[in-house]
C-alpha positions as CSV (number, residue, x, y, z in Angstrom):
1,X,-86.9,-29.5,-3.6
2,X,-85.3,-26.9,-5.9
3,X,-84.4,-27.5,-9.5
4,X,-80.7,-28.0,-8.8
5,X,-81.4,-30.4,-6.0
6,X,-83.9,-32.4,-8.1
7,X,-81.4,-32.6,-11.0
8,X,-78.6,-33.6,-8.6
9,X,-80.8,-36.4,-7.2
10,X,-81.8,-37.5,-10.7
11,X,-78.1,-37.8,-11.7
12,X,-77.3,-39.7,-8.5
13,X,-80.3,-42.1,-9.0
14,X,-79.4,-42.6,-12.7
15,X,-75.8,-43.4,-11.8
16,X,-76.9,-45.9,-9.2
17,X,-78.8,-48.0,-11.7
18,X,-76.2,-47.4,-14.4
19,X,-78.5,-45.6,-16.8
20,X,-78.6,-41.8,-17.5
21,X,-82.3,-40.9,-17.8
22,X,-81.9,-37.3,-18.6
23,X,-79.6,-36.5,-21.6
24,X,-81.1,-33.0,-21.6
25,X,-78.8,-31.7,-18.8
26,X,-77.5,-28.3,-19.8
27,X,-73.9,-27.3,-19.3
28,X,-75.1,-24.5,-17.0
29,X,-77.1,-26.8,-14.8
30,X,-74.2,-29.2,-14.5
31,X,-71.8,-26.4,-13.7
32,X,-74.0,-25.2,-10.9
33,X,-74.2,-28.8,-9.5
34,X,-70.4,-28.8,-8.9
35,X,-70.1,-25.3,-7.7
36,X,-69.9,-25.8,-3.9
37,X,-67.2,-26.4,-1.4
38,X,-64.7,-24.1,-3.0
39,X,-63.0,-20.9,-1.9
40,X,-65.1,-17.7,-2.4
41,X,-62.8,-16.4,-5.2
42,X,-63.1,-19.8,-7.1
43,X,-66.9,-19.7,-6.8
44,X,-66.9,-16.1,-8.1
45,X,-64.7,-17.1,-11.1
46,X,-66.8,-20.1,-11.9
47,X,-70.0,-18.1,-11.8
48,X,-68.5,-15.6,-14.2
49,X,-67.8,-18.6,-16.5
50,X,-71.4,-19.7,-16.2
51,X,-72.6,-16.2,-17.1
52,X,-70.4,-16.2,-20.3
53,X,-71.8,-19.6,-21.2
54,X,-75.3,-18.2,-20.8
55,X,-74.4,-15.2,-23.0
56,X,-73.1,-17.4,-25.7
57,X,-75.5,-20.2,-25.7
58,X,-77.9,-20.4,-22.8
59,X,-79.3,-23.8,-23.4
60,X,-76.3,-25.8,-24.6
61,X,-76.6,-29.4,-23.5
62,X,-73.7,-31.4,-22.1
63,X,-74.1,-33.8,-25.0
64,X,-73.6,-30.9,-27.5
65,X,-70.3,-29.6,-26.0
66,X,-67.5,-30.7,-28.3
67,X,-64.3,-29.2,-29.9
68,X,-66.3,-27.0,-32.3
69,X,-68.4,-25.6,-29.4
70,X,-65.3,-24.9,-27.4
71,X,-63.7,-23.2,-30.4
72,X,-66.8,-20.9,-30.7
73,X,-66.6,-20.3,-26.9
74,X,-62.9,-19.3,-27.1
75,X,-63.7,-17.0,-30.1
76,X,-66.6,-15.4,-28.2
77,X,-64.3,-14.7,-25.2
78,X,-61.6,-13.2,-27.5
79,X,-64.2,-11.0,-29.2
80,X,-65.1,-9.7,-25.7
81,X,-61.4,-8.8,-25.3
82,X,-60.8,-11.3,-22.5
83,X,-57.1,-11.9,-21.6
84,X,-55.4,-15.2,-22.4
85,X,-55.4,-16.0,-18.7
86,X,-59.1,-15.4,-18.4
87,X,-59.9,-17.5,-21.4
88,X,-57.6,-20.3,-20.1
89,X,-59.3,-20.2,-16.7
90,X,-62.9,-20.2,-18.2
91,X,-62.0,-23.1,-20.5
92,X,-60.3,-25.1,-17.8
93,X,-63.4,-25.0,-15.7
94,X,-65.5,-26.3,-18.7
95,X,-62.9,-28.9,-19.4
96,X,-63.1,-30.1,-15.8
97,X,-66.9,-30.2,-16.0
98,X,-66.7,-32.4,-19.1
99,X,-64.2,-34.8,-17.6
100,X,-66.5,-35.0,-14.5
101,X,-69.5,-35.6,-16.7
102,X,-67.6,-38.5,-18.4
103,X,-66.5,-39.9,-15.0
104,X,-70.2,-39.6,-13.8
105,X,-71.4,-41.4,-16.9
106,X,-73.4,-38.3,-18.1
107,X,-71.6,-38.3,-21.4
108,X,-70.4,-41.4,-23.2
109,X,-66.8,-40.3,-24.2
110,X,-64.2,-37.8,-23.1
111,X,-63.6,-34.8,-25.3
112,X,-60.2,-33.8,-26.5
113,X,-59.8,-30.0,-26.0
114,X,-56.0,-30.0,-26.6
115,X,-54.8,-27.0,-28.5
116,X,-58.0,-25.0,-28.1
117,X,-57.1,-23.0,-25.0
118,X,-54.6,-20.2,-25.3
119,X,-51.5,-20.6,-23.1
120,X,-51.7,-18.7,-19.8
121,X,-49.5,-15.7,-19.9
122,X,-47.1,-15.4,-17.0
123,X,-47.2,-11.8,-15.8
124,X,-43.9,-10.2,-14.8
125,X,-43.9,-10.5,-11.0
126,X,-42.6,-7.4,-9.4
127,X,-41.1,-7.7,-5.9
128,X,-40.1,-4.9,-3.6
129,X,-36.4,-4.4,-3.2
130,X,-34.9,-4.3,0.4
131,X,-34.4,-0.5,0.0
132,X,-38.1,-0.1,-1.0
133,X,-39.2,-2.1,2.1
134,X,-37.0,0.0,4.3
135,X,-38.4,3.2,2.8
136,X,-41.9,1.9,3.5
137,X,-41.0,1.2,7.1
138,X,-39.8,4.8,7.5
139,X,-42.8,6.3,5.8
140,X,-45.3,7.8,8.3
141,X,-48.9,6.8,7.6
142,X,-52.2,7.9,9.0
143,X,-53.1,4.3,9.8
144,X,-50.2,2.4,11.2
145,X,-52.2,-0.8,11.3
146,X,-52.5,-0.9,7.5
147,X,-48.7,-0.3,7.2
148,X,-48.0,-3.0,9.7
149,X,-50.3,-5.5,8.0
150,X,-48.7,-4.8,4.6
151,X,-45.2,-5.1,6.0
152,X,-46.1,-8.3,7.8
153,X,-47.4,-9.6,4.5
154,X,-44.2,-8.6,2.8
155,X,-42.0,-10.4,5.3
156,X,-44.2,-13.6,5.6
157,X,-45.4,-13.8,2.0
158,X,-49.0,-14.2,3.1
159,X,-51.8,-12.9,1.0
160,X,-54.0,-10.2,2.5
161,X,-56.9,-12.7,2.8
162,X,-54.7,-14.9,5.0
163,X,-53.4,-12.0,7.1
164,X,-57.0,-11.0,7.8
165,X,-57.8,-14.6,9.1
166,X,-54.9,-14.8,11.5
167,X,-55.6,-15.5,15.2
168,X,-53.3,-15.7,18.2
169,X,-54.2,-19.4,18.3
170,X,-52.3,-19.8,15.0
171,X,-49.0,-19.4,17.0
172,X,-47.7,-22.7,18.3
173,X,-44.4,-22.7,20.3
174,X,-43.5,-19.3,18.9
175,X,-44.1,-20.4,15.3
176,X,-46.9,-19.1,13.1
177,X,-48.8,-22.0,11.5
178,X,-51.2,-21.1,8.8
179,X,-53.2,-23.0,6.2
180,X,-53.4,-20.6,3.3
181,X,-56.9,-19.9,2.0
182,X,-56.1,-20.0,-1.7
183,X,-53.8,-23.0,-1.9
184,X,-54.9,-24.8,1.2
185,X,-51.2,-25.4,2.1
């Protein structure tokens, strides 16, 4: 049994009897426990968060994560020139972990992280105009399949990852029915 599986079992056993035996669980260990069953991009983002935690303070224990630690983490990310959106995303994952740790009984009280995370910046979305789409349709390309996939994406609003997953079996009574990968809708 690997270290993560052993730790997961120890947490589960402790929760069953209502006593947490191991208060030495690190934030990194706990993060990796809850890093399965998500979309590939989510997992990649979470692993990047884990790497930044390791760079800042490899052995930080769950019991030691508090407002002051989160302030240091935010400052660390700012010094590394991370964008507000990246910092917000990384902190949101840690906040989720800490709420989960409280719900699991691993820590004794929730932590108030309000006001510590920078607000996410909404980027200026840029949509193609109808004239630009018409120009794309008229533009000859070496690979028409790429052009067709892009135009299909423009007209349906599907992300490229969803376009790649399309199958003829997704068409029901002349209607394309898709569960989008990112939002699961």
